[in-house]
C-alpha positions in Angstrom: 33.9 14.1 7.7 32.2 10.7 7.2 28.6 10.5 6.0 27.5 9.2 9.4 28.9 12.3 11.0 26.9 14.7 8.8 23.7 16.2 10.0 20.6 14.6 8.4 19.7 17.7 6.3 23.1 17.5 4.6 23.0 13.8 3.6 23.1 13.3 -0.2 23.7 9.5 -0.3 21.9 7.4 -3.0 19.8 4.6 -1.5 21.2 1.2 -1.4 19.6 -1.6 -3.3 18.7 -3.4 -0.1 16.8 -0.3 1.1 14.8 -0.1 -2.1 14.0 -3.8 -2.0 13.0 -3.5 1.7 10.7 -0.5 1.0 9.2 -2.3 -2.0 8.5 -5.5 -0.2 7.2 -3.8 2.9 4.9 -1.3 1.2 3.8 -3.3 -1.8 3.6 -6.9 -0.4 3.7 -7.1 3.4 1.3 -4.2 4.2 -1.3 -5.1 1.6 -1.2 -8.7 2.9 -1.7 -7.6 6.5 -4.5 -5.2 5.4 -6.4 -7.7 3.4 -6.2 -10.2 6.2 -7.4 -7.7 8.7 -10.3 -6.6 6.5 -11.2 -10.2 5.8 -11.2 -11.0 9.5 -13.3 -7.9 10.3 -15.7 -8.8 7.5 -16.1 -12.4 8.8 -16.7 -11.0 12.3 -19.6 -8.9 10.9 -18.0 -5.5 10.5 -19.2 -5.3 6.9 -22.7 -6.2 5.7 -22.9 -9.3 3.5 -25.4 -7.6 1.2 -25.6 -4.2 -0.3 -22.7 -1.8 0.0 -20.9 -3.7 2.8 -18.9 -5.9 0.4 -18.0 -2.8 -1.7 -16.7 -1.1 1.4 -14.6 -4.2 2.2 -13.3 -4.2 -1.3 -12.4 -0.5 -1.2 -10.6 -0.8 2.1 -8.6 -3.8 0.8 -7.6 -1.8 -2.3 -6.6 1.2 -0.2 -4.1 -1.0 1.6 -2.5 -1.8 -1.7 -1.8 1.7 -3.1 1.8 2.9 -3.3 3.2 5.3 -0.8 2.3 9.0 -1.1 4.7 11.8 -1.8 3.6 13.7 1.3 6.7 12.6 3.2 9.0 13.8 0.5 7.3 17.2 0.5 7.5 17.5 4.3 11.1 16.5 4.4 12.0 19.0 1.7 10.0 21.8 3.5 11.8 21.0 6.7 15.1 21.5 4.8 16.0 17.8 4.9 16.7 17.9 1.2 19.2 15.0 1.2 16.6 12.7 2.8 13.9 13.9 0.6 16.0 13.3 -2.5 16.9 9.8 -1.2 13.3 8.9 -0.6 12.2 10.3 -3.9 14.7 8.1 -5.7 13.4 5.1 -3.8 9.9 6.0 -4.9 11.1 6.1 -8.5 11.6 2.4 -8.3 8.6 1.6 -6.2 6.0 3.4 -8.3 6.4 1.3 -11.5 6.4 -1.9 -9.4 3.1 -0.7 -7.8 1.4 -1.0 -11.2 1.9 -4.8 -11.0 1.2 -5.2 -7.3 -1.9 -3.0 -7.3 -3.4 -5.0 -10.1 -2.6 -8.3 -8.3 -4.0 -7.1 -4.9 -7.1 -5.6 -6.5 -7.8 -8.9 -8.3 -7.2 -10.9 -5.1 -9.4 -8.5 -3.1 -12.2 -8.7 -5.7 -12.0 -12.5 -5.5 -12.1 -12.6 -1.7 -15.1 -10.2 -1.6 -17.1 -12.0 -4.3 -16.4 -15.5 -3.1 -16.5 -15.0 0.6 -18.3 -11.8 1.6 -21.1 -11.1 -0.8 -24.0 -13.5 -0.7 -25.1 -14.7 -4.1 -28.0 -12.7 -5.5 -31.2 -14.7 -5.9 -32.3 -14.5 -9.5 -36.0 -14.9 -9.6 -38.0 -15.7 -12.7 -35.6 -18.2 -14.3 
């Protein structure tokens, strides 16, 4: 029986390198870029206040777009007895999580720069 003929819950195939690279690029580069662009556009349209906590909210939402994927899907697949798929996804996450240390740092720095330079109004320092 070929692996393509097996039911999904019996698959025990290791992920291909192209699948891991695609997941890493999609989840760690493309989605944060789209999220930061959406938040920036929403902030420029007035969805976040330019003073007070509005900029902090924008920063928090941008960082939320940058976090690595959660393990919930692996747990749900395993609970649904799709152990092969759960094992395959978990091994893909094994590569993605260390990479996320670098990308999360980069996206957080970029988000902080965007918020401080474009969304927060400079504070007026009186008495100087």
